[in-house]
C-alpha positions in Angstrom: -56.8 128.6 23.4 -53.9 128.9 25.9 -51.3 131.4 24.9 -48.4 129.4 24.0 -50.7 127.6 21.5 -51.7 130.9 20.1 -48.2 132.3 19.5 -47.3 129.0 18.1 -50.3 129.2 15.3 -49.9 133.0 14.8 -45.9 131.9 13.7 -47.3 129.1 11.9 -49.6 131.3 10.0 -47.0 133.5 8.2 -45.6 130.1 6.7 -48.6 128.0 5.5 -52.5 128.5 5.5 -53.9 127.6 8.6 -57.2 125.2 8.6 -60.1 127.5 9.0 -60.8 126.2 12.9 -57.5 127.1 13.8 -57.6 130.5 12.1 -60.8 131.2 13.9 -59.7 130.1 17.2 -56.6 132.3 17.0 -58.8 135.3 15.9 -61.0 134.9 18.9 -57.8 134.5 21.3 -56.2 137.6 19.9 -59.3 139.7 20.1 -59.5 138.8 23.9 -55.6 138.7 24.9 -53.5 142.2 24.5 -50.2 140.0 25.3 -50.5 137.6 22.1 -51.8 140.3 19.9 -48.8 142.5 20.4 -46.8 139.1 19.6 -48.4 138.5 16.4 -48.4 142.1 15.1 -44.6 142.2 15.9 -44.0 139.0 14.0 -45.9 140.1 11.2 -44.0 143.3 11.1 -40.7 141.6 11.0 -42.1 139.1 8.3 -42.9 142.1 6.3 -39.6 144.0 6.8 -37.8 140.6 5.9 -39.6 140.1 3.1 -38.9 143.7 1.7 -35.4 143.4 2.6 -34.5 140.0 1.3 -34.2 139.3 -2.7 -36.4 136.5 -4.2 -34.0 133.9 -4.2 -34.1 130.8 -6.4 -35.2 127.5 -4.5 -31.9 125.5 -3.9 -32.1 122.4 -6.4 -32.4 119.2 -4.9 -32.1 120.8 -1.4 -33.9 117.6 0.2 -31.5 115.3 -1.4 -28.6 117.1 -0.2 -29.8 117.1 3.4 -30.8 113.4 3.0 -27.2 112.5 2.0 -25.5 114.6 4.5 -27.6 112.7 7.2 -26.4 109.6 6.0 -22.7 110.2 6.4 -21.2 108.4 9.5 -20.8 110.5 12.7 -19.0 110.3 15.7 -15.2 110.1 16.4 -14.5 107.8 13.6 -16.3 109.9 10.7 -14.2 113.1 12.4 -10.8 111.2 12.4 -11.4 109.8 8.9 -11.6 113.7 7.8 -7.7 114.0 9.4 -6.4 110.8 8.1 -4.3 112.6 5.4 -3.0 115.0 7.9 -2.1 112.4 10.7 1.7 111.8 9.8 2.3 115.6 10.1 -0.1 115.7 13.5 2.3 113.0 14.6 5.5 114.9 13.4 4.4 118.0 15.0 3.4 116.2 18.6 6.8 114.5 18.4 8.5 118.0 18.1 6.4 119.4 20.8 7.6 116.9 22.8 11.1 117.3 22.4 10.8 120.8 22.8 9.3 120.1 26.2 11.7 117.9 27.2 14.8 120.2 26.4 13.2 122.7 28.1 12.9 121.0 31.4 16.1 119.4 30.9 17.5 123.1 30.6 15.5 124.1 33.6 16.8 121.2 35.6 20.6 122.2 34.5 20.1 126.0 35.7 18.6 124.8 38.8 21.5 123.0 39.6 24.7 124.8 41.9 27.9 125.1 40.2 30.3 121.9 40.4 33.3 124.0 42.1 30.7 125.3 44.3 29.8 122.1 45.9 33.5 120.6 45.5 35.4 118.7 48.1 37.7 120.4 50.0 40.8 119.0 48.3 39.3 120.4 44.9 38.7 123.5 46.6 42.3 123.8 47.9 43.5 122.9 44.4 41.6 125.8 42.9 42.7 128.1 45.4 46.2 127.4 44.9 45.8 127.9 40.9 44.4 131.2 41.2 46.9 132.3 44.2 48.6 134.5 41.9 45.6 136.0 40.5 45.5 139.9 41.3 42.6 141.1 43.2 41.2 143.4 40.7 41.8 141.7 38.0 38.8 139.9 35.5 39.8 136.4 36.8 39.8 137.3 40.6 35.8 137.4 40.1 36.2 133.9 38.9 38.3 132.9 41.4 35.6 134.2 44.0 33.1 132.1 42.1 35.0 129.1 42.6 36.8 129.4 46.1 34.8 131.8 47.6 35.8 135.4 48.8 39.7 134.9 50.2 40.9 136.8 53.0 43.6 139.5 52.1 47.0 137.9 52.3 
């Protein structure tokens, strides 16, 4: 017997009674193979610990029927979308809000990256602005506005 067969039988032995020939062949292999013997012993120890720690639970009524019913349900994308059908209007609304917020953010980002209109004004407009702010004292708050639109003026 090969080791992988012996390990499979050692595990199965914990669940069901093996046939007499399988049990004899397993015992012969375990007597001659230390690795499989250690594996079988560790399985038995773990099984006893689990058995002692877990409370005895009653069997689930009609477990097989529940499994068959679940397996018969539709699977795939259509089944998944079928579960989401009641939520689709809310999901569509949320997607619309997300697109609107993203578009507004892109618009604000583009507006922030554009230079000021006055800074790129034609020479005539710049001359008009310079004339409009000609009487502003140099130290006043409007002087900084003047410099932003017309550039720093030389002293007059």
